[in-house]
All heavy atoms as a GROMACS GRO file, in nm:
protein
  571
    1ALA      N    1  -6.817   4.647  -9.607
    1ALA     CA    2  -6.796   4.635  -9.750
    1ALA      C    3  -6.752   4.767  -9.810
    1ALA      O    4  -6.807   4.868  -9.771
    1ALA     CB    5  -6.921   4.577  -9.818
    2ASP      N    6  -6.669   4.767  -9.906
    2ASP     CA    7  -6.623   4.889  -9.969
    2ASP      C    8  -6.727   4.922 -10.079
    2ASP      O    9  -6.773   4.847 -10.156
    2ASP     CB   10  -6.490   4.863 -10.037
    2ASP     CG   11  -6.378   4.841  -9.941
    2ASP    OD1   12  -6.399   4.884  -9.814
    2ASP    OD2   13  -6.274   4.794  -9.979
    3ALA      N   14  -6.755   5.056 -10.081
    3ALA     CA   15  -6.834   5.110 -10.186
    3ALA      C   16  -6.757   5.118 -10.320
    3ALA      O   17  -6.809   5.106 -10.428
    3ALA     CB   18  -6.889   5.249 -10.147
    4LYS      N   19  -6.624   5.133 -10.298
    4LYS     CA   20  -6.533   5.129 -10.419
    4LYS      C   21  -6.398   5.066 -10.365
    4LYS      O   22  -6.346   5.108 -10.263
    4LYS     CB   23  -6.508   5.272 -10.464
    4LYS     CG   24  -6.407   5.280 -10.582
    4LYS     CD   25  -6.375   5.421 -10.617
    4LYS     CE   26  -6.262   5.432 -10.711
    4LYS     NZ   27  -6.216   5.566 -10.740
    5ILE      N   28  -6.347   4.969 -10.437
    5ILE     CA   29  -6.219   4.908 -10.401
    5ILE      C   30  -6.112   4.985 -10.470
    5ILE      O   31  -6.113   5.009 -10.592
    5ILE     CB   32  -6.217   4.761 -10.439
    5ILE    CG1   33  -6.326   4.680 -10.358
    5ILE    CG2   34  -6.076   4.699 -10.418
    5ILE    CD1   35  -6.344   4.542 -10.400
    6GLY      N   36  -6.017   5.028 -10.390
    6GLY     CA   37  -5.906   5.102 -10.450
    6GLY      C   38  -5.803   5.005 -10.518
    6GLY      O   39  -5.826   4.888 -10.537
    7SER      N   40  -5.686   5.059 -10.546
    7SER     CA   41  -5.578   4.975 -10.604
    7SER      C   42  -5.447   5.012 -10.546
    7SER      O   43  -5.431   5.117 -10.484
    7SER     CB   44  -5.579   5.002 -10.763
    7SER     OG   45  -5.550   5.135 -10.790
    8GLY      N   46  -5.348   4.923 -10.569
    8GLY     CA   47  -5.221   4.949 -10.521
    8GLY      C   48  -5.199   4.876 -10.380
    8GLY      O   49  -5.280   4.798 -10.339
    9ASP      N   50  -5.090   4.910 -10.312
    9ASP     CA   51  -5.054   4.850 -10.189
    9ASP      C   52  -5.135   4.916 -10.075
    9ASP      O   53  -5.150   5.036 -10.067
    9ASP     CB   54  -4.906   4.866 -10.160
    9ASP     CG   55  -4.819   4.792 -10.261
    9ASP    OD1   56  -4.869   4.688 -10.308
    9ASP    OD2   57  -4.703   4.840 -10.290
   10SER      N   58  -5.178   4.834  -9.983
   10SER     CA   59  -5.250   4.884  -9.860
   10SER      C   60  -5.154   4.949  -9.774
   10SER      O   61  -5.035   4.910  -9.763
   10SER     CB   62  -5.310   4.759  -9.793
   10SER     OG   63  -5.410   4.700  -9.868
   11PRO      N   64  -5.196   5.050  -9.704
   11PRO     CA   65  -5.103   5.128  -9.614
   11PRO      C   66  -5.065   5.036  -9.491
   11PRO      O   67  -5.141   4.946  -9.453
   11PRO     CB   68  -5.190   5.245  -9.566
   11PRO     CG   69  -5.330   5.209  -9.588
   11PRO     CD   70  -5.331   5.110  -9.700
   12GLN      N   71  -4.954   5.066  -9.427
   12GLN     CA   72  -4.900   4.992  -9.319
   12GLN      C   73  -4.883   5.094  -9.195
   12GLN      O   74  -4.883   5.212  -9.219
   12GLN     CB   75  -4.767   4.934  -9.348
   12GLN     CG   76  -4.764   4.842  -9.471
   12GLN     CD   77  -4.846   4.720  -9.451
   12GLN    OE1   78  -4.841   4.659  -9.345
   12GLN    NE2   79  -4.929   4.683  -9.548
   13ILE      N   80  -4.873   5.034  -9.077
   13ILE     CA   81  -4.841   5.122  -8.961
   13ILE      C   82  -4.713   5.201  -8.992
   13ILE      O   83  -4.621   5.144  -9.046
   13ILE     CB   84  -4.827   5.036  -8.837
   13ILE    CG1   85  -4.964   4.980  -8.798
   13ILE    CG2   86  -4.765   5.120  -8.719
   13ILE    CD1   87  -4.962   4.890  -8.674
   14GLY      N   88  -4.717   5.331  -8.967
   14GLY     CA   89  -4.608   5.421  -8.996
   14GLY      C   90  -4.628   5.497  -9.122
   14GLY      O   91  -4.558   5.599  -9.145
   15SER      N   92  -4.723   5.455  -9.205
   15SER     CA   93  -4.752   5.533  -9.328
   15SER      C   94  -4.834   5.652  -9.296
   15SER      O   95  -4.907   5.654  -9.196
   15SER     CB   96  -4.840   5.445  -9.419
   15SER     OG   97  -4.773   5.329  -9.463
   16ILE      N   98  -4.828   5.752  -9.378
   16ILE     CA   99  -4.910   5.870  -9.365
   16ILE      C  100  -5.045   5.840  -9.430
   16ILE      O  101  -5.047   5.795  -9.546
   16ILE     CB  102  -4.842   5.997  -9.433
   16ILE    CG1  103  -4.709   6.029  -9.369
   16ILE    CG2  104  -4.940   6.116  -9.423
   16ILE    CD1  105  -4.716   6.080  -9.226
   17ALA      N  106  -5.153   5.861  -9.360
   17ALA     CA  107  -5.286   5.837  -9.415
   17ALA      C  108  -5.354   5.973  -9.443
   17ALA      O  109  -5.327   6.066  -9.360
   17ALA     CB  110  -5.369   5.755  -9.320
   18SER      N  111  -5.427   5.986  -9.541
   18SER     CA  112  -5.502   6.106  -9.574
   18SER      C  113  -5.638   6.059  -9.622
   18SER      O  114  -5.648   5.982  -9.714
   18SER     CB  115  -5.423   6.181  -9.686
   18SER     OG  116  -5.502   6.296  -9.729
   19ILE      N  117  -5.742   6.102  -9.552
   19ILE     CA  118  -5.882   6.067  -9.586
   19ILE      C  119  -5.972   6.185  -9.594
   19ILE      O  120  -5.962   6.284  -9.529
   19ILE     CB  121  -5.939   5.966  -9.481
   19ILE    CG1  122  -5.945   6.024  -9.344
   19ILE    CG2  123  -5.853   5.835  -9.484
   19ILE    CD1  124  -6.023   5.940  -9.243
   20ASP      N  125  -6.065   6.175  -9.690
   20ASP     CA  126  -6.185   6.261  -9.689
   20ASP      C  127  -6.287   6.185  -9.613
   20ASP      O  128  -6.304   6.067  -9.623
   20ASP     CB  129  -6.227   6.286  -9.833
   20ASP     CG  130  -6.147   6.392  -9.901
   20ASP    OD1  131  -6.133   6.503  -9.843
   20ASP    OD2  132  -6.110   6.367 -10.013
   21TYR      N  133  -6.368   6.259  -9.534
   21TYR     CA  134  -6.472   6.196  -9.462
   21TYR      C  135  -6.596   6.279  -9.453
   21TYR      O  136  -6.587   6.405  -9.465
   21TYR     CB  137  -6.426   6.141  -9.323
   21TYR     CG  138  -6.400   6.257  -9.228
   21TYR    CD1  139  -6.495   6.292  -9.140
   21TYR    CD2  140  -6.275   6.317  -9.221
   21TYR    CE1  141  -6.469   6.399  -9.050
   21TYR    CE2  142  -6.250   6.416  -9.131
   21TYR     CZ  143  -6.351   6.461  -9.040
   21TYR     OH  144  -6.320   6.559  -8.956
   22SER      N  145  -6.711   6.216  -9.430
   22SER     CA  146  -6.833   6.283  -9.405
   22SER      C  147  -6.896   6.228  -9.280
   22SER      O  148  -6.894   6.108  -9.256
   22SER     CB  149  -6.930   6.266  -9.519
   22SER     OG  150  -6.877   6.312  -9.642
   23MET      N  151  -6.956   6.310  -9.202
   23MET     CA  152  -7.033   6.266  -9.083
   23MET      C  153  -7.178   6.297  -9.111
   23MET      O  154  -7.211   6.405  -9.166
   23MET     CB  155  -6.991   6.341  -8.956
   23MET     CG  156  -6.852   6.300  -8.911
   23MET     SD  157  -6.810   6.370  -8.753
   23MET     CE  158  -6.792   6.547  -8.787
   24ALA      N  159  -7.267   6.207  -9.070
   24ALA     CA  160  -7.404   6.225  -9.098
   24ALA      C  161  -7.487   6.170  -8.985
   24ALA      O  162  -7.442   6.087  -8.911
   24ALA     CB  163  -7.446   6.156  -9.231
   25SER      N  164  -7.610   6.222  -8.973
   25SER     CA  165  -7.701   6.172  -8.874
   25SER      C  166  -7.816   6.099  -8.942
   25SER      O  167  -7.852   6.130  -9.053
   25SER     CB  168  -7.764   6.296  -8.801
   25SER     OG  169  -7.866   6.250  -8.714
   26THR      N  170  -7.864   5.994  -8.879
   26THR     CA  171  -7.979   5.928  -8.937
   26THR      C  172  -8.112   5.988  -8.897
   26THR      O  173  -8.220   5.938  -8.938
   26THR     CB  174  -7.975   5.776  -8.895
   26THR    OG1  175  -7.984   5.766  -8.751
   26THR    CG2  176  -7.851   5.713  -8.945
   27ALA      N  177  -8.107   6.090  -8.821
   27ALA     CA  178  -8.232   6.156  -8.772
   27ALA      C  179  -8.220   6.310  -8.792
   27ALA      O  180  -8.114   6.361  -8.801
   27ALA     CB  181  -8.257   6.127  -8.629
   28GLY      N  182  -8.331   6.374  -8.796
   28GLY     CA  183  -8.331   6.516  -8.798
   28GLY      C  184  -8.348   6.570  -8.944
   28GLY      O  185  -8.349   6.497  -9.040
   29ARG      N  186  -8.367   6.700  -8.953
   29ARG     CA  187  -8.394   6.767  -9.081
   29ARG      C  188  -8.270   6.776  -9.166
   29ARG      O  189  -8.271   6.789  -9.286
   29ARG     CB  190  -8.451   6.902  -9.056
   29ARG     CG  191  -8.591   6.896  -8.997
   29ARG     CD  192  -8.649   7.031  -8.973
   29ARG     NE  193  -8.634   7.117  -9.088
   29ARG     CZ  194  -8.649   7.253  -9.082
   29ARG    NH1  195  -8.685   7.308  -8.973
   29ARG    NH2  196  -8.639   7.320  -9.188
   30PHE      N  197  -8.150   6.784  -9.098
   30PHE     CA  198  -8.028   6.812  -9.173
   30PHE      C  199  -7.926   6.691  -9.149
   30PHE      O  200  -7.847   6.696  -9.060
   30PHE     CB  201  -7.966   6.939  -9.129
   30PHE     CG  202  -8.056   7.055  -9.142
   30PHE    CD1  203  -8.118   7.108  -9.033
   30PHE    CD2  204  -8.075   7.110  -9.272
   30PHE    CE1  205  -8.208   7.215  -9.050
   30PHE    CE2  206  -8.165   7.216  -9.284
   30PHE     CZ  207  -8.228   7.268  -9.180
   31PRO      N  208  -7.942   6.584  -9.229
   31PRO     CA  209  -7.862   6.462  -9.195
   31PRO      C  210  -7.708   6.482  -9.215
   31PRO      O  211  -7.635   6.416  -9.149
   31PRO     CB  212  -7.914   6.365  -9.292
   31PRO     CG  213  -7.979   6.436  -9.403
   31PRO     CD  214  -8.026   6.564  -9.342
   32SER      N  215  -7.665   6.572  -9.298
   32SER     CA  216  -7.524   6.593  -9.320
   32SER      C  217  -7.469   6.680  -9.208
   32SER      O  218  -7.523   6.795  -9.194
   32SER     CB  219  -7.491   6.649  -9.450
   32SER     OG  220  -7.354   6.669  -9.470
   33ILE      N  221  -7.375   6.635  -9.128
   33ILE     CA  222  -7.318   6.716  -9.024
   33ILE      C  223  -7.193   6.789  -9.061
   33ILE      O  224  -7.170   6.909  -9.037
   33ILE     CB  225  -7.293   6.628  -8.899
   33ILE    CG1  226  -7.427   6.570  -8.847
   33ILE    CG2  227  -7.225   6.710  -8.786
   33ILE    CD1  228  -7.409   6.464  -8.744
   34TYR      N  229  -7.101   6.716  -9.129
   34TYR     CA  230  -6.977   6.776  -9.168
   34TYR      C  231  -6.913   6.687  -9.279
   34TYR      O  232  -6.927   6.569  -9.282
   34TYR     CB  233  -6.875   6.778  -9.044
   34TYR     CG  234  -6.741   6.819  -9.076
   34TYR    CD1  235  -6.713   6.955  -9.078
   34TYR    CD2  236  -6.636   6.735  -9.101
   34TYR    CE1  237  -6.587   7.007  -9.114
   34TYR    CE2  238  -6.506   6.784  -9.140
   34TYR     CZ  239  -6.488   6.914  -9.138
   34TYR     OH  240  -6.364   6.958  -9.172
   35SER      N  241  -6.835   6.750  -9.364
   35SER     CA  242  -6.769   6.678  -9.469
   35SER      C  243  -6.641   6.754  -9.510
   35SER      O  244  -6.644   6.876  -9.534
   35SER     CB  245  -6.856   6.657  -9.595
   35SER     OG  246  -6.787   6.596  -9.702
   36THR      N  247  -6.533   6.681  -9.523
   36THR     CA  248  -6.405   6.747  -9.575
   36THR      C  249  -6.417   6.775  -9.729
   36THR      O  250  -6.340   6.845  -9.782
   36THR     CB  251  -6.282   6.659  -9.553
   36THR    OG1  252  -6.308   6.528  -9.616
   36THR    CG2  253  -6.256   6.640  -9.406
   37LYS      N  254  -6.516   6.719  -9.790
   37LYS     CA  255  -6.538   6.741  -9.931
   37LYS      C  256  -6.599   6.882  -9.962
   37LYS      O  257  -6.616   6.913 -10.075
   37LYS     CB  258  -6.616   6.630  -9.999
   37LYS     CG  259  -6.544   6.496  -9.999
   37LYS     CD  260  -6.623   6.390 -10.075
   37LYS     CE  261  -6.534   6.266 -10.085
   37LYS     NZ  262  -6.591   6.169 -10.175
   38ASN      N  263  -6.637   6.948  -9.860
   38ASN     CA  264  -6.693   7.080  -9.868
   38ASN      C  265  -6.591   7.187  -9.873
   38ASN      O  266  -6.616   7.302  -9.840
   38ASN     CB  267  -6.800   7.113  -9.767
   38ASN     CG  268  -6.919   7.025  -9.779
   38ASN    OD1  269  -6.947   6.977  -9.888
   38ASN    ND2  270  -6.992   7.007  -9.672
   39GLY      N  271  -6.470   7.154  -9.907
   39GLY     CA  272  -6.356   7.256  -9.912
   39GLY      C  273  -6.257   7.246  -9.808
   39GLY      O  274  -6.151   7.310  -9.815
   40ASP      N  275  -6.283   7.169  -9.704
   40ASP     CA  276  -6.179   7.152  -9.596
   40ASP      C  277  -6.074   7.054  -9.643
   40ASP      O  278  -6.096   6.965  -9.723
   40ASP     CB  279  -6.243   7.106  -9.464
   40ASP     CG  280  -6.330   7.214  -9.400
   40ASP    OD1  281  -6.300   7.329  -9.418
   40ASP    OD2  282  -6.430   7.175  -9.335
   41ALA      N  283  -5.957   7.065  -9.584
   41ALA     CA  284  -5.843   6.977  -9.620
   41ALA      C  285  -5.872   6.833  -9.570
   41ALA      O  286  -5.943   6.816  -9.460
   41ALA     CB  287  -5.714   7.028  -9.557
   42PRO      N  288  -5.827   6.729  -9.638
   42PRO     CA  289  -5.848   6.592  -9.588
   42PRO      C  290  -5.774   6.576  -9.452
   42PRO      O  291  -5.682   6.653  -9.414
   42PRO     CB  292  -5.770   6.509  -9.688
   42PRO     CG  293  -5.772   6.593  -9.812
   42PRO     CD  294  -5.759   6.735  -9.767
   43TYR      N  295  -5.822   6.484  -9.378
   43TYR     CA  296  -5.764   6.452  -9.245
   43TYR      C  297  -5.637   6.369  -9.269
   43TYR      O  298  -5.645   6.270  -9.334
   43TYR     CB  299  -5.868   6.381  -9.155
   43TYR     CG  300  -5.817   6.339  -9.023
   43TYR    CD1  301  -5.778   6.437  -8.932
   43TYR    CD2  302  -5.815   6.202  -8.985
   43TYR    CE1  303  -5.730   6.398  -8.804
   43TYR    CE2  304  -5.764   6.167  -8.859
   43TYR     CZ  305  -5.726   6.267  -8.775
   43TYR     OH  306  -5.681   6.224  -8.653
   44ARG      N  307  -5.529   6.411  -9.207
   44ARG     CA  308  -5.394   6.341  -9.228
   44ARG      C  309  -5.337   6.305  -9.092
   44ARG      O  310  -5.341   6.384  -9.001
   44ARG     CB  311  -5.300   6.426  -9.306
   44ARG     CG  312  -5.336   6.452  -9.448
   44ARG     CD  313  -5.237   6.549  -9.512
   44ARG     NE  314  -5.099   6.509  -9.504
   44ARG     CZ  315  -5.044   6.438  -9.598
   44ARG    NH1  316  -5.097   6.414  -9.716
   44ARG    NH2  317  -4.916   6.403  -9.588
   45TRP      N  318  -5.274   6.184  -9.087
   45TRP     CA  319  -5.208   6.144  -8.963
   45TRP      C  320  -5.115   6.029  -8.998
   45TRP      O  321  -5.126   5.972  -9.111
   45TRP     CB  322  -5.299   6.108  -8.846
   45TRP     CG  323  -5.366   5.974  -8.862
   45TRP    CD1  324  -5.330   5.860  -8.797
   45TRP    CD2  325  -5.474   5.937  -8.952
   45TRP    NE1  326  -5.415   5.753  -8.833
   45TRP    CE2  327  -5.504   5.801  -8.925
   45TRP    CE3  328  -5.548   6.005  -9.048
   45TRP    CZ2  329  -5.602   5.733  -8.995
   45TRP    CZ3  330  -5.646   5.934  -9.109
   45TRP    CH2  331  -5.677   5.797  -9.090
   46THR      N  332  -5.036   5.987  -8.908
   46THR     CA  333  -4.941   5.869  -8.927
   46THR      C  334  -5.015   5.754  -8.858
   46THR      O  335  -5.047   5.750  -8.749
   46THR     CB  336  -4.809   5.896  -8.855
   46THR    OG1  337  -4.751   6.007  -8.912
   46THR    CG2  338  -4.715   5.777  -8.872
   47LEU      N  339  -5.037   5.648  -8.940
   47LEU     CA  340  -5.104   5.531  -8.889
   47LEU      C  341  -5.026   5.469  -8.773
   47LEU      O  342  -4.906   5.449  -8.781
   47LEU     CB  343  -5.122   5.427  -9.001
   47LEU     CG  344  -5.223   5.464  -9.116
   47LEU    CD1  345  -5.205   5.374  -9.230
   47LEU    CD2  346  -5.363   5.462  -9.061
   48GLY      N  347  -5.096   5.438  -8.670
   48GLY     CA  348  -5.039   5.381  -8.548
   48GLY      C  349  -4.985   5.472  -8.449
   48GLY      O  350  -4.929   5.424  -8.345
   49ASP      N  351  -4.991   5.603  -8.469
   49ASP     CA  352  -4.934   5.695  -8.372
   49ASP      C  353  -5.023   5.730  -8.256
   49ASP      O  354  -4.989   5.800  -8.168
   49ASP     CB  355  -4.879   5.828  -8.439
   49ASP     CG  356  -4.990   5.914  -8.487
   49ASP    OD1  357  -5.114   5.881  -8.474
   49ASP    OD2  358  -4.957   6.019  -8.547
   50GLY      N  359  -5.147   5.676  -8.253
   50GLY     CA  360  -5.241   5.701  -8.145
   50GLY      C  361  -5.317   5.825  -8.150
   50GLY      O  362  -5.384   5.864  -8.054
   51SER      N  363  -5.302   5.903  -8.258
   51SER     CA  364  -5.366   6.035  -8.263
   51SER      C  365  -5.505   6.036  -8.322
   51SER      O  366  -5.566   6.143  -8.328
   51SER     CB  367  -5.274   6.133  -8.345
   51SER     OG  368  -5.270   6.094  -8.482
   52THR      N  369  -5.556   5.918  -8.362
   52THR     CA  370  -5.693   5.922  -8.422
   52THR      C  371  -5.776   5.814  -8.364
   52THR      O  372  -5.726   5.724  -8.287
   52THR     CB  373  -5.680   5.915  -8.578
   52THR    OG1  374  -5.810   5.953  -8.633
   52THR    CG2  375  -5.651   5.770  -8.628
   53ILE      N  376  -5.900   5.808  -8.395
   53ILE     CA  377  -5.999   5.712  -8.351
   53ILE      C  378  -5.958   5.574  -8.394
   53ILE      O  379  -5.931   5.552  -8.514
   53ILE     CB  380  -6.142   5.750  -8.398
   53ILE    CG1  381  -6.175   5.890  -8.341
   53ILE    CG2  382  -6.241   5.642  -8.358
   53ILE    CD1  383  -6.302   5.941  -8.414
   54LYS      N  384  -5.954   5.479  -8.297
   54LYS     CA  385  -5.913   5.336  -8.328
   54LYS      C  386  -5.998   5.280  -8.444
   54LYS      O  387  -5.942   5.208  -8.524
   54LYS     CB  388  -5.924   5.255  -8.206
   54LYS     CG  389  -5.868   5.112  -8.221
   54LYS     CD  390  -5.882   5.035  -8.090
   54LYS     CE  391  -5.835   4.886  -8.114
   54LYS     NZ  392  -5.849   4.812  -7.989
   55GLY      N  393  -6.128   5.302  -8.445
   55GLY     CA  394  -6.211   5.243  -8.547
   55GLY      C  395  -6.176   5.294  -8.690
   55GLY      O  396  -6.192   5.222  -8.789
   56ILE      N  397  -6.121   5.417  -8.698
   56ILE     CA  398  -6.084   5.468  -8.827
   56ILE      C  399  -5.965   5.391  -8.877
   56ILE      O  400  -5.954   5.353  -8.991
   56ILE     CB  401  -6.054   5.619  -8.826
   56ILE    CG1  402  -6.185   5.698  -8.789
   56ILE    CG2  403  -5.999   5.673  -8.955
   56ILE    CD1  404  -6.295   5.695  -8.890
   57GLU      N  405  -5.868   5.373  -8.784
   57GLU     CA  406  -5.744   5.298  -8.827
   57GLU      C  407  -5.780   5.157  -8.857
   57GLU      O  408  -5.721   5.094  -8.951
   57GLU     CB  409  -5.635   5.307  -8.714
   57GLU     CG  410  -5.574   5.442  -8.706
   57GLU     CD  411  -5.437   5.443  -8.652
   57GLU    OE1  412  -5.391   5.340  -8.595
   57GLU    OE2  413  -5.373   5.548  -8.660
   58LEU      N  414  -5.873   5.096  -8.783
   58LEU     CA  415  -5.914   4.958  -8.809
   58LEU      C  416  -5.972   4.947  -8.944
   58LEU      O  417  -5.950   4.855  -9.023
   58LEU     CB  418  -6.013   4.913  -8.700
   58LEU     CG  419  -6.066   4.771  -8.722
   58LEU    CD1  420  -5.959   4.666  -8.704
   58LEU    CD2  421  -6.176   4.746  -8.618
   59ALA      N  422  -6.053   5.047  -8.984
   59ALA     CA  423  -6.116   5.051  -9.114
   59ALA      C  424  -6.015   5.060  -9.227
   59ALA      O  425  -6.028   4.999  -9.337
   59ALA     CB  426  -6.218   5.164  -9.130
   60ILE      N  427  -5.900   5.127  -9.203
   60ILE     CA  428  -5.797   5.148  -9.306
   60ILE      C  429  -5.696   5.035  -9.310
   60ILE      O  430  -5.671   4.974  -9.417
   60ILE     CB  431  -5.730   5.281  -9.280
   60ILE    CG1  432  -5.827   5.396  -9.313
   60ILE    CG2  433  -5.603   5.286  -9.371
   60ILE    CD1  434  -5.774   5.531  -9.276
   61LEU      N  435  -5.656   4.988  -9.195
   61LEU     CA  436  -5.551   4.886  -9.183
   61LEU      C  437  -5.606   4.746  -9.192
   61LEU      O  438  -5.544   4.651  -9.238
   61LEU     CB  439  -5.471   4.894  -9.049
   61LEU     CG  440  -5.385   5.017  -9.039
   61LEU    CD1  441  -5.338   5.031  -8.894
   61LEU    CD2  442  -5.275   5.018  -9.137
   62GLY      N  443  -5.742   4.732  -9.165
   62GLY     CA  444  -5.807   4.600  -9.161
   62GLY      C  445  -5.761   4.518  -9.043
   62GLY      O  446  -5.678   4.561  -8.958
   63SER      N  447  -5.821   4.399  -9.035
   63SER     CA  448  -5.794   4.304  -8.920
   63SER      C  449  -5.825   4.162  -8.961
   63SER      O  450  -5.938   4.134  -8.992
   63SER     CB  451  -5.872   4.348  -8.797
   63SER     OG  452  -5.868   4.246  -8.701
   64ALA      N  453  -5.726   4.083  -8.971
   64ALA     CA  454  -5.751   3.942  -9.004
   64ALA      C  455  -5.836   3.876  -8.897
   64ALA      O  456  -5.928   3.795  -8.928
   64ALA     CB  457  -5.612   3.863  -9.019
   65GLU      N  458  -5.814   3.910  -8.771
   65GLU     CA  459  -5.893   3.852  -8.657
   65GLU      C  460  -6.042   3.892  -8.677
   65GLU      O  461  -6.132   3.807  -8.642
   65GLU     CB  462  -5.838   3.908  -8.530
   65GLU     CG  463  -5.910   3.861  -8.403
   65GLU     CD  464  -5.848   3.925  -8.282
   65GLU    OE1  465  -5.724   3.924  -8.267
   65GLU    OE2  466  -5.930   3.969  -8.192
   66ASP      N  467  -6.074   4.009  -8.723
   66ASP     CA  468  -6.210   4.057  -8.738
   66ASP      C  469  -6.262   4.037  -8.880
   66ASP      O  470  -6.370   4.082  -8.908
   66ASP     CB  471  -6.228   4.202  -8.690
   66ASP     CG  472  -6.193   4.220  -8.545
   66ASP    OD1  473  -6.241   4.132  -8.464
   66ASP    OD2  474  -6.124   4.314  -8.510
   67ASN      N  475  -6.184   3.975  -8.964
   67ASN     CA  476  -6.223   3.948  -9.103
   67ASN      C  477  -6.254   4.084  -9.179
   67ASN      O  478  -6.348   4.088  -9.256
   67ASN     CB  479  -6.338   3.853  -9.112
   67ASN     CG  480  -6.348   3.789  -9.250
   67ASN    OD1  481  -6.251   3.767  -9.319
   67ASN    ND2  482  -6.464   3.758  -9.295
   68ILE      N  483  -6.170   4.179  -9.153
   68ILE     CA  484  -6.182   4.308  -9.219
   68ILE      C  485  -6.059   4.329  -9.316
   68ILE      O  486  -5.946   4.340  -9.262
   68ILE     CB  487  -6.187   4.432  -9.117
   68ILE    CG1  488  -6.308   4.412  -9.022
   68ILE    CG2  489  -6.196   4.561  -9.190
   68ILE    CD1  490  -6.304   4.509  -8.910
   69PRO      N  491  -6.082   4.330  -9.441
   69PRO     CA  492  -5.962   4.352  -9.531
   69PRO      C  493  -5.910   4.497  -9.524
   69PRO      O  494  -5.990   4.588  -9.495
   69PRO     CB  495  -6.018   4.325  -9.675
   69PRO     CG  496  -6.159   4.355  -9.657
   69PRO     CD  497  -6.206   4.322  -9.518
   70PRO      N  498  -5.777   4.514  -9.544
   70PRO     CA  499  -5.733   4.653  -9.544
   70PRO      C  500  -5.779   4.731  -9.670
   70PRO      O  501  -5.811   4.671  -9.771
   70PRO     CB  502  -5.577   4.635  -9.552
   70PRO     CG  503  -5.559   4.497  -9.616
   70PRO     CD  504  -5.678   4.418  -9.575
   71MET      N  505  -5.791   4.860  -9.645
   71MET     CA  506  -5.831   4.946  -9.766
   71MET      C  507  -5.704   4.957  -9.862
   71MET      O  508  -5.594   4.941  -9.818
   71MET     CB  509  -5.872   5.083  -9.721
   71MET     CG  510  -6.012   5.082  -9.659
   71MET     SD  511  -6.072   5.251  -9.622
   71MET     CE  512  -6.111   5.306  -9.788
   72LYS      N  513  -5.736   4.995  -9.982
   72LYS     CA  514  -5.634   5.028 -10.077
   72LYS      C  515  -5.652   5.174 -10.122
   72LYS      O  516  -5.763   5.228 -10.109
   72LYS     CB  517  -5.646   4.938 -10.199
   72LYS     CG  518  -5.620   4.786 -10.166
   72LYS     CD  519  -5.616   4.701 -10.293
   72LYS     CE  520  -5.583   4.565 -10.252
   72LYS     NZ  521  -5.446   4.540 -10.216
   73PRO      N  522  -5.543   5.239 -10.167
   73PRO     CA  523  -5.552   5.377 -10.202
   73PRO      C  524  -5.662   5.405 -10.300
   73PRO      O  525  -5.690   5.324 -10.399
   73PRO     CB  526  -5.420   5.409 -10.262
   73PRO     CG  527  -5.321   5.313 -10.201
   73PRO     CD  528  -5.407   5.189 -10.178
   74GLY      N  529  -5.743   5.505 -10.278
   74GLY     CA  530  -5.850   5.544 -10.368
   74GLY      C  531  -5.986   5.468 -10.331
   74GLY      O  532  -6.088   5.502 -10.394
   75GLY      N  533  -5.982   5.383 -10.236
   75GLY     CA  534  -6.100   5.306 -10.198
   75GLY      C  535  -6.196   5.395 -10.114
   75GLY      O  536  -6.161   5.496 -10.060
   76ILE      N  537  -6.325   5.355 -10.119
   76ILE     CA  538  -6.425   5.417 -10.035
   76ILE      C  539  -6.493   5.311  -9.950
   76ILE      O  540  -6.534   5.205  -9.996
   76ILE     CB  541  -6.535   5.484 -10.130
   76ILE    CG1  542  -6.472   5.589 -10.219
   76ILE    CG2  543  -6.649   5.540 -10.044
   76ILE    CD1  544  -6.565   5.642 -10.323
   77ARG      N  545  -6.498   5.343  -9.816
   77ARG     CA  546  -6.554   5.248  -9.719
   77ARG      C  547  -6.644   5.320  -9.626
   77ARG      O  548  -6.613   5.431  -9.578
   77ARG     CB  549  -6.441   5.181  -9.644
   77ARG     CG  550  -6.486   5.083  -9.539
   77ARG     CD  551  -6.371   5.008  -9.489
   77ARG     NE  552  -6.326   4.904  -9.580
   77ARG     CZ  553  -6.225   4.826  -9.567
   77ARG    NH1  554  -6.151   4.830  -9.459
   77ARG    NH2  555  -6.191   4.739  -9.664
   78GLN      N  556  -6.762   5.272  -9.607
   78GLN     CA  557  -6.856   5.330  -9.510
   78GLN      C  558  -6.829   5.267  -9.374
   78GLN      O  559  -6.822   5.141  -9.359
   78GLN     CB  560  -7.006   5.306  -9.546
   78GLN     CG  561  -7.102   5.372  -9.456
   78GLN     CD  562  -7.239   5.360  -9.513
   78GLN    OE1  563  -7.265   5.319  -9.623
   78GLN    NE2  564  -7.336   5.390  -9.424
   79VAL      N  565  -6.808   5.352  -9.273
   79VAL     CA  566  -6.776   5.303  -9.138
   79VAL      C  567  -6.889   5.335  -9.041
   79VAL      O  568  -6.940   5.447  -9.045
   79VAL     CB  569  -6.648   5.364  -9.086
   79VAL    CG1  570  -6.617   5.321  -8.945
   79VAL    CG2  571  -6.534   5.331  -9.178
   0.00000   0.00000   0.00000
């Protein structure tokens, strides 16, 4: 489920994607591992070019087969 639903047209294969992301641990004293929101540039790639983790593209492009709606620009989704 989206924490925030974006607006506009969903991206397609061949589109440039740009995401901010945070990695966190559910254990330990320091749960935040890394975040692009701490001053690093957003992660950018061309959707469908094979250069990123398949689950990230699935979260953005969605899947009718898996009942996952595509994200819209400005949306927030926990993966």
